[in-house]
C-alpha atoms as one frame of an Amber mdcrd trajectory, in Angstrom:
protein
   5.301  -2.887  39.061   3.007  -0.066  37.957   5.979   1.990  36.709   7.310
  -1.010  34.804   3.933  -1.521  33.116   3.781   2.166  32.140   7.305   2.015
  30.708   6.365  -1.108  28.747   3.333   0.713  27.323   5.493   3.653  26.213
   8.052   1.371  24.583   5.473  -0.665  22.669   3.863   2.457  21.196   7.285
   3.889  20.315   8.218   0.666  18.511   4.844   0.646  16.754   5.223   4.322
  15.783   8.591   3.750  14.133   7.316   0.796  12.134   4.412   2.973  10.999
   6.793   5.850  10.166   8.581   3.631   7.670   5.219   2.454   6.309   4.224
   6.145   5.941   7.495   6.842   4.100   7.011   3.845   1.800   3.625   5.179
   0.726   5.146   8.546  -0.188   7.590   6.725  -2.467   4.895   4.473  -3.933
   2.689   7.307  -5.186   5.363   9.957  -5.877   5.494   9.310  -9.671   1.793
  10.266  -9.922   2.730  13.951  -9.469   5.666  13.648 -11.891   4.031  11.943
 -14.890   4.569  14.812 -17.324   7.970  15.654 -15.811   9.136  12.081 -16.359
   7.716  12.054 -19.901   9.707  15.187 -20.670  12.908  14.152 -18.840  13.198
  10.689 -20.423  11.064  11.096 -23.615   8.417   8.557 -22.509   4.834   7.796
 -23.526   2.018   6.696 -21.170   2.824   2.977 -21.261   6.522   3.678 -20.610
   5.757   5.958 -17.649   3.413   3.294 -16.302   6.160   0.703 -16.632   8.755
   2.956 -14.980   6.462   3.595 -12.006   5.505  -0.090 -11.840   9.138  -1.278
 -11.603   8.631  -0.580  -7.907   5.762  -3.091  -7.884   7.509  -5.599 -10.173
  10.025  -6.247  -7.405   7.799  -5.336  -4.434   5.284  -8.094  -5.242   7.643
 -11.109  -5.587   9.686  -9.828  -2.633   6.671 -10.415  -0.382   7.374 -14.147
  -0.325  10.966 -13.990   0.989  10.029 -11.011   3.168   7.326 -13.006   4.936
   9.619 -15.961   5.493  12.519 -13.757   6.661  10.244 -11.835   9.039   8.916
 -15.054  10.581  12.528 -16.138  11.172  14.413 -12.947  12.044  11.797 -10.474
  13.244  11.408  -6.877  12.102  14.218  -4.779  13.589  17.237  -5.436  11.348
  15.099  -6.026   8.279  13.302  -2.674   8.607  16.616  -0.897   9.223  18.192
  -2.226   6.035  14.966  -1.719   4.085  14.682   1.987   4.955  18.298   2.632
   3.970  17.840   0.780   0.662  14.771   2.955  -0.064  16.817   6.078   0.639
  19.598   4.963  -1.710  17.021   4.187  -4.396  15.616   7.712  -4.131  19.084
   9.224  -4.491  19.749   7.124  -7.600  16.368   8.075  -9.101  16.878  11.769
  -8.365  20.319  11.902  -9.995  19.392   9.685 -12.982  20.115  11.052 -16.459
  18.857   7.960 -18.288  15.658   5.950 -18.008  17.409   2.714 -17.008  19.177
   4.448 -14.109  15.864   5.865 -12.901  14.448   2.360 -13.247  17.256   0.971
 -11.081  16.458   3.561  -8.420  12.796   2.641  -8.566  13.808  -1.015  -8.214
  15.730  -0.291  -4.995  12.726   1.616  -3.626  10.546  -1.412  -4.316  12.992
  -3.818  -2.640  13.171  -1.739   0.538   9.472  -0.913   0.624   8.583  -4.610
   0.382   9.424  -4.950   4.095   7.216  -2.080   5.320   3.746  -3.627   5.494
   4.803  -7.076   6.698   7.109  -5.490   9.281   4.343  -3.218  10.533   1.865
  -6.109  10.868   4.563  -8.177  12.598   4.953  -5.419  15.218   1.163  -5.157
  15.645   0.768  -8.891  16.147   3.805  -9.339  18.438   3.381  -6.294  20.679
  -0.431  -6.084  21.021  -3.496  -8.252  21.675  -5.047 -10.307  18.873  -8.432
  -8.783  19.660  -7.103  -5.393  18.514  -5.390  -6.657  15.351  -7.837  -5.307
  12.757  -8.020  -1.938  14.541  -4.236  -1.587  14.800  -3.673  -2.566  11.173
  -6.398  -0.106  10.180  -4.909   2.694  12.271  -1.393   2.016  10.985  -2.692
   1.908   7.440  -4.441   5.243   8.009  -1.109   6.790   8.917   0.461   5.075
   5.924  -2.240   6.541   3.724  -1.400   9.938   5.153   1.973   9.305   3.536
   0.174   8.760   0.242  -1.674  12.044   0.803   1.644  13.819   1.443   3.050
  12.119  -1.658   0.439  13.763  -3.856  -0.921  17.231  -3.004   1.926  18.496
  -0.773   4.641  16.737  -2.818   3.166  18.237  -5.975   3.658  21.681  -4.451
   7.232  20.827  -3.483   7.961  19.549  -6.990   6.548  22.789  -8.380   8.846
  24.825  -6.102  12.174  22.955  -6.287  11.727  20.426  -9.116  11.167  16.673
  -9.121  14.844  15.757  -8.830  15.547  17.805  -5.701  12.313  16.547  -4.133
  13.263  12.887  -4.629  16.794  13.481  -3.342  15.381  14.945  -0.114  13.204
  11.841   0.260  16.354   9.730  -0.083  18.098  11.491   2.791  14.974  11.055
   4.933  14.928   7.299   4.299  18.497   6.845   5.521  17.677   8.771   8.721
  14.583   6.622   9.363  16.664   3.460   8.988  19.203   4.634  11.560  16.520
   5.491  14.135  14.774   2.129  13.679  18.035   0.270  14.326  18.615   1.960
  17.674  15.023   1.907  18.976  12.951  -0.970  17.552  12.996  -4.464  19.092
  11.337  -7.578  17.674   9.298  -8.553  20.741   8.329  -7.296  24.219  10.800
  -8.379  26.936   8.151 -10.657  28.481   7.978 -12.907  25.411  11.273 -12.223
  23.595  13.004 -15.394  24.825   9.927 -17.503  24.115   9.640 -16.138  20.549
  13.362 -16.728  19.963  12.998 -20.318  21.147  10.083 -20.779  18.735  12.189
 -19.515  15.822  15.010 -21.914  16.675  12.563 -24.831  16.557  10.863 -23.725
  13.346  10.665 -26.190  10.452  12.186 -25.580   7.011  12.168 -22.078   5.565
   9.325 -22.675   3.121   7.164 -24.820   5.392   4.742 -22.068   6.396   4.570
 -20.709   2.860   3.539 -24.164   1.663   0.892 -24.313   4.403  -0.612 -21.036
   3.176  -0.297 -21.712  -0.570  -1.899 -25.160  -0.362  -5.159 -23.639   0.837
  -7.603 -22.813  -1.955  -9.162 -20.184   0.292  -5.815 -18.392   0.590  -5.786
 -17.933  -3.182  -9.399 -16.764  -3.345  -8.853 -14.233  -0.571  -5.617 -12.957
  -2.157  -7.273 -12.544  -5.572 -10.118 -10.602  -3.961  -7.500  -8.371  -2.337
  -5.712  -7.950  -5.688  -8.848  -6.747  -7.456  -9.951  -4.460  -4.637  -6.589
  -2.784  -4.049  -6.008  -2.056  -7.743  -8.118   1.094  -7.330  -5.702   2.474
  -4.764  -2.414   1.359  -6.269  -3.176   2.102  -9.938  -5.934   4.727 -10.016
  -5.057   6.781  -6.936  -1.374   5.828  -7.093  -0.682   6.856 -10.695  -3.431
   7.558 -13.246  -6.000   9.503 -11.229  -4.164  12.823 -11.417  -3.670  13.031
 -15.209  -7.240  11.692 -15.633  -8.686  14.524 -13.520  -6.462  17.110 -15.209
  -7.886  16.116 -18.583 -11.514  15.321 -17.773 -12.173  18.157 -15.313  -9.774
  20.748 -16.739  -8.018  21.471 -13.418  -4.380  22.160 -12.566  -2.020  19.424
 -11.450  -2.103  20.732  -7.873  -5.918  20.646  -7.723  -5.987  17.197  -9.339
  -3.344  16.019  -6.846  -5.336  17.165  -3.823  -8.560  15.726  -5.310  -6.980
  12.313  -5.899  -5.374  12.376  -2.455  -8.904  12.437  -1.000  -8.885   8.689
  -1.700  -6.038   8.370   0.790  -7.813  10.651   3.270 -10.804   8.316   2.969
  -8.495   5.382   3.718  -7.059   7.216   6.732 -10.489   7.658   8.289 -12.136
   4.470   7.034  -9.367   2.037   8.027  -9.703   2.211  11.827 -13.492   2.724
  11.716 -14.142  -0.301   9.523 -11.530  -2.370  11.380 -13.073  -1.559  14.765
 -16.596  -2.313  13.541 -15.418  -5.592  12.032 -13.809  -6.587  15.347 -17.008
  -5.677  17.177 -19.342  -7.781  15.030 -16.700 -10.527  14.717 -17.133 -10.680
  10.961 -15.313  -9.549   7.804 -17.274 -10.760   4.769 -20.540  -8.754   5.158
 -18.542  -5.540   5.564 -16.410  -6.330   2.513 -19.410  -6.963   0.258 -21.192
  -3.796   1.384 -18.038  -1.698   0.991 -17.334  -3.103  -2.479 -20.831  -2.127
  -3.622 -20.418   1.430  -2.353 -16.906   1.643  -3.819 -18.273   0.638  -7.231
 -20.985   3.331  -7.143 -18.559   6.082  -6.052 -15.816   5.156  -8.514 -18.153
   4.739 -11.495 -19.586   8.192 -10.760 -16.089   9.738 -10.859 -15.127   8.011
 -14.104 -18.328   8.307 -16.122 -20.213  11.404 -14.898 -19.202  14.584 -16.728
 -19.124  18.144 -15.365 -19.178  17.173 -11.703 -18.853  20.151  -9.331 -15.437
  20.168  -7.697 -16.924  19.635  -4.229 -18.848  16.590  -5.475 -15.670  15.212
  -7.026 -13.790  15.585  -3.739 -16.614  13.904  -1.796 -16.882  10.984  -4.231
 -13.118  10.391  -4.189 -13.172  10.476  -0.399 -15.962   7.866  -0.490 -13.900
   5.690  -2.844 -11.054   5.709  -0.311 -13.256   5.289   2.753 -15.003   2.180
   1.436 -11.837   0.827  -0.231 -10.177   0.716   3.188 -12.257  -2.406   3.854
  -9.658  -4.181   1.685  -7.514  -4.381   4.839  -9.929  -6.996   6.141  -8.564
  -9.369   3.495  -5.318  -9.432   5.515  -7.221 -10.158   8.721  -8.953 -13.035
   6.911  -5.572 -14.314   5.692  -4.213 -14.361   9.245  -7.334 -16.005  10.660
  -7.470 -18.823   8.125  -3.850 -19.864   8.740  -1.799 -21.067  11.766  -0.485
 -18.442  14.194   3.139 -19.305  13.366   2.502 -18.599   9.667   1.085 -15.110
  10.027   4.104 -13.483   8.382   3.877 -15.890   5.453   0.087 -15.502   5.168
   0.370 -11.714   5.036   3.234 -11.916   2.559   1.400 -14.349   0.285  -1.691
 -12.125   0.212   0.346  -8.980  -0.311   2.349 -10.684  -3.053  -0.719 -11.318
  -5.211  -2.234  -7.953  -4.255   0.806  -6.035  -5.466   1.207  -8.221  -8.541
  -2.155  -6.806  -9.535  -0.802  -3.274  -9.235   2.317  -4.216 -11.206   0.078
  -5.415 -14.045  -2.656  -2.752 -13.889  -0.434   0.360 -13.786   1.220  -0.264
 -17.192  -1.964  -1.883 -18.558  -3.851   1.395 -18.159  -1.002   3.152 -19.980
  -1.154   0.521 -22.732  -4.925   1.049 -23.101  -4.360   4.805 -23.326  -1.747
   4.348 -26.061  -4.037   1.892 -27.860  -6.633   4.624 -28.413  -4.127   7.458
 -28.854  -4.174   9.262 -32.212  -0.573  10.478 -32.081  -1.323  14.029 -30.951
   1.297  15.778 -28.820   1.328  19.026 -26.853   4.763  20.515 -26.123   6.259
  17.162 -27.071   4.137  15.233 -24.509   1.482  12.730 -25.716  -2.081  14.082
 -25.445  -4.878  11.694 -24.395  -8.537  12.689 -24.763 -11.308  12.347 -22.195
 -12.748   9.340 -24.033  -9.281   7.730 -24.094  -9.113   7.989 -20.309 -12.656
   6.740 -19.725 -12.084   3.660 -21.872  -8.760   2.859 -20.176 -10.041   3.453
 -16.634 -13.102   1.254 -17.160 -10.900  -1.576 -15.973 -11.318  -0.418 -12.362
 -15.109  -0.885 -11.972 -14.696  -4.291 -13.652 -12.070  -5.300 -11.075 -14.405
  -4.256  -8.242 -17.013  -6.666  -9.611 -14.433  -9.467  -9.656 -13.520  -8.626
  -6.040 -17.183  -9.104  -5.094 -17.272 -12.509  -6.777 -14.111 -13.708  -5.035
 -15.358 -12.520  -1.641 -18.617 -14.394  -2.127 -16.524 -17.571  -2.469 -14.650
 -17.037   0.812 -15.628 -19.305   3.715 -15.160 -16.973   6.619 -14.012 -18.012
  10.056 -15.050 -15.926  13.006 -12.395 -13.409  14.023 -10.422 -14.536  17.091
 -11.058 -12.555  20.270  -8.942 -14.563  22.658  -6.767 -13.001  25.322  -3.026
 -13.254  24.752  -1.730 -14.454  28.152   1.808 -13.303  27.381   0.872  -9.678
  26.761  -0.242  -7.291  29.524  -3.380  -5.272  28.920
């Protein structure tokens, strides 16, 4: 019996690790264009708004895909869906890397977005089906930390790889990696632990219509408020850290792309460390809202300092960007709130609904920042690439502190339920 329990523990962490590996990989793909902005401008003759739109194609499909992804995950589990998703991401990278026209690159980015749409929901599905509810916020935070490590790799280290072998070869290598990840997931991952697999399958067979749980989530006003708060809060990560932070730092602090890449990636390092710490503390005090409001305030102070204070020492810049990421990781609590305010059977749909609106924000904000840059641009070019001044960037990036304020307002309107700390009788400790 003891050996069986130990084997079960090994299997559950292996399954969890593979779901997180794909989540890690998805984050590399999500932020990769941030280290290729000027390369893409040169390769496809694009301006800032067009680069923003090309990068955001990923989010244009990722966001609406959250709805069917949540429903499909509730019905079919994670194994086959994550397998197909990883392979689709790999094929998208190959198409992007070999593209000789903008629309082909856009098609590759579209495939990346379709496959990546399954990563977060699949990871949370594994967390909630293989582990205790009482550890949910911690596990999501820990998994997200490892995902954010992918974002870190997708900036500083990827920037160095792009410098060495070029952006095309770098993306092609990422494509091959995605196909390998998909194959491993297929042979190793299972939807549920053996002790509850039959019970979960029986539940799926008795489930109501496909869109029943989505309707349950969408009919709740609080679901919308929580999702909009998540949208505003996460925009910093997906649009500032994920695309515009690097060229902003290059211009405003006169540093190389590699230095700017590592500086911006400190936001993801902050997420890596902050996610499990904030999640654990939230579980301990059995509350989400007070932590969110405090973190939003500190995020606002740190981010405004980066955007508006001139001539910051490099060490101060790194520390402030780390603080932005650390406190922004509290955004994960919006997903815990979404799960807790909806029925257990609708957790996939509740996560998907929240993530749908969250990523729609990124799909809008990424090109919007580019549009604001072009709006103030005076037509100057350097080596054929549009040149944007420091004031151009500060005006365009002012949208981020404003969104943090909106996130505070939405969170104030949330009626929080206490986090569940009940024992799952079907899962061994």
